[in-house]
N, C-alpha and C positions, 0 to 999 in steps of 0.2 A: 637562521644563522646570520642573514644579512643584517638584521637589527643588532645582534650581538657584536658584529664586526664594527659597529659604530663605537664600541669600546676602545678598540685599538686605534681607530681613526682619531678619537679624542685624546686618549692617553699618550699616544706616540706622535701621530701626524700633527695634531694641534698643540698638545702640551709640551712636546720635546722639540720636534724638528722645525716647526714654524719660526722658532726664535732666530734661526739663521737668516730667514728672510727679513726680519725686522731689525736685525743687528746693525746693518749699515746706517739706518736712520737714527737708531739710538746712539751709536758712536758719534755721529755728526752733531746731534742735538746736545748730548750730555758730556762730550769731550773725553770719552773713554780711550784708554790704550787697548791694544789687542789682549794684553794680559787681563785687564779688567773684564773685557768682553768674554774671554775664556773662563773667567771666574764664575760667571753665571751658569755656564754649561757644567762646570765642576759641581756647583751647588745643586743643580738639577740631578746630576748623576749620584751625588751623595744621598739626596732625598730618595731617589729610586732604590738605592741599596738598602736604606733603612726600611722603606716600604716593603721590599722583597723579603727582608728578614722578619718583618712583623706580619706579613700577609696570612701565614698559616694560623698564627695565634688569633688574629682578628676574625678570620673566617670561622674558626672553631667557636668563638664566642658569639658571633652574629649570624652565622650561616654564610655559605659562599655567595649566594644570590644577594644578600643584604650588603655584603662587603663590596661586591661589584657596584651596586647602586651608590653606596657611600663614596667609593672612589670616583665615580662619574660626577657626583655633586661637588666633591672637593676639587676635582680638576677644573671644572668650570669656574668655581669660586677663586681658585688660585690664578687663573687667567684674567679674571676680572680685577683682582687685587693688583696685578702687574700693571694695569692701566692707570692706576690712581696716584702713582708716585714716581718721582725721579731720583729718590734716595737710593744710592747703591746698596747700602746695608739692607734696606727693606726689600729691594729687588732680589737680593740673594736669598732672602727668606721665602719670597713668593715663588721663585724658581725651584727652591728645595721642596716647597709644599707641592708644587705641580709634579715633581718627580716622585714624591712619596705617594700621592694620590694615583698617579699613573701606574705605579707598581701594583697597587691594590686591584686596579681595573684589569691590567694585563694578565696577572697571575690567576685571579679568580675567573676571569673570562676564559682563560686557557683550560681551567678545570672543567668548566661547563661545556666548552667545545669538545674536549677529550671524551667526556661522558656521552655526548651526542654522537660523536664519531664511532665510539664503541658500540652503541646501540644500533646505529645504522650500518655497522660493519663497512665503513667507508671513510677515507681520509678527506672527503670533500668538505665536511663541516670545519675541519681544522684549516684547510686551504682558504675557505671563505673568511674565517675569523682573522687569520694573520694577514690576509690581503687588505683588511681594513686600514692598516697603517699607511699603505700606499694611497688609499682613498683620501685620507687626511692630508697627505703631502700634495696630492693633485689639487684639492680644494684650496688649500692655503697658497700654493704656487700660482694658481689661476687668479686669486683675488688680491693678495697682499701687494705684489709689485705694482699693479695698476692703482691701488689705493694710495700707496706712498708716493710713487712717481718721483717728482723733484721737490717734494714737500716733506722733509724729515720730521717736521713738527707733528705730523699725523701719526707717529708711531703709537701713541696711546690709543688712538682710534682703531688701529689694527688689532691691538690686544682686546679692545671691546668687541670687535667683530669675532675674534677667536672665542671669546667667552660666550657670545651669543650662539655661535655654532656648537660649542660644547653643551650649552643648555638644550638646544634642539636635539642633539645626539642623546643626551640623558633621557629626555622625555620619550623619544622613539624606542630606545633600548630598554626602557624600564621593565616591561613585561617579558622581554627576551630572557632575562635572568630570573629563573624561578625553578622551584623544585629543591630537593635536598641532595647533597653530595657528601661523600665520606671525607671528613677531615679529622678522623679520630687520632688519638695519641699514638696508636700502633703504627699508622701510616707515617706520622711525623717522625717516629723513631727510625723507621726503615729508611726514610729519606735522609736522616742524619747520617746513618751508616753508609748510605750510598755516596755521600759526598767524597769519601776517601777514594772510591773507585772512579770518581768523575774528575779528578784533578787535571787529567790531560785535556779533555774537551773544554774544561773550564779555563785552562790556560790559553787554549786556542781562541776561545770566545773573548777572553780578555784582550788579546792582541788585535782581534778583529774589531772589537768595540773601540779600542784606542785609535784605530785608523779611521773608521767611518764616522765616529762622532766629531773628531777634529775636522774632517773633510766637510761634513754637512753643516757644521757650525759656521765655518768661514767661507763656504762656497759663494754665497751671495756677496759677502764683503770683497772677495777676490774679483768677482765679475764686475762689481761696482768700481773697483780700482782700475779695471781695464776699460772703463767707460761703456760697459754693456748697456744697452737700452732695455726698457721695460719688457719688450717682446722677447728679447734673448733670455732674460732672467726667467720670465714666465715659462718659456719653452723648455729651459733646462730643468726647472723644478717639476714641471708636469711630466717630463720624460722620466725623471727619477721616480715619481709617484706611480706612473703606469708600469714601470719595470717592477716596482715593489708589489703592485697588485698582481702582476702576471707570475712572479716568481713562485709563490706558494702553490699556485695551480699547476705550473709546469713540473715542480718537484714532487708533488703529492704522489703521483703514480710510481716513479722509481723508488721513492722512499718506502711506499707501501709494499713494494715487492721485495725489499731487502729482507734477509733473514733476521729474526729477532736476536738480540745479543744474549750471550750466555748469562744465566743468573749468577 
């Protein structure tokens, strides 16, 4: 499961959250407003939404394991593409592509982790899988501030580094996603009917996402505006990442002991 967790590390830690670390340098170099900076986060979220909607169909056509691998490759490619241009329009597309690819990884990896947890009769595989996002935050938080320092022009190099890390994660996790998993139409229809019953938690998650995405997008920009040094930014981001790693582990036991919801 540790290798599979590199999926969340790449899709979320590198593909989504690391943008907040590079944002101050990109704003300085490209002359963006805060609205333009937020636009790239919006594009990433829209891409993720499209990927989430398409994941079941793609997995049904390719298998869950193949879709996970495809998402990993596309995530690394999108990170690399972000490094080669300063065009705002093109960057919107690359961030959207990273979101779409990340959704394929996150959802199909979750399916594999869930099947593994069911076979093991333990929530530990799920805890390890979701902790991967925090690992990605820790890695990017430890490396990117030191790389950029007081040289905003290095922002493209930061994206190259993220792409390289994504490639390494892809190679290591490649054989972690294997086997066959049920993606039949019956399950898809059952999932569609369940959406009606899920509107309350979906609304809660919507509000949660609106808060934490804005926070993590502009956190580094805020710290930079307050003249925080590299060590302070690094410490803040690594603390966030460590908390994200610990959270699934701490919550796995109480969640596992809660009674199952009524059908």
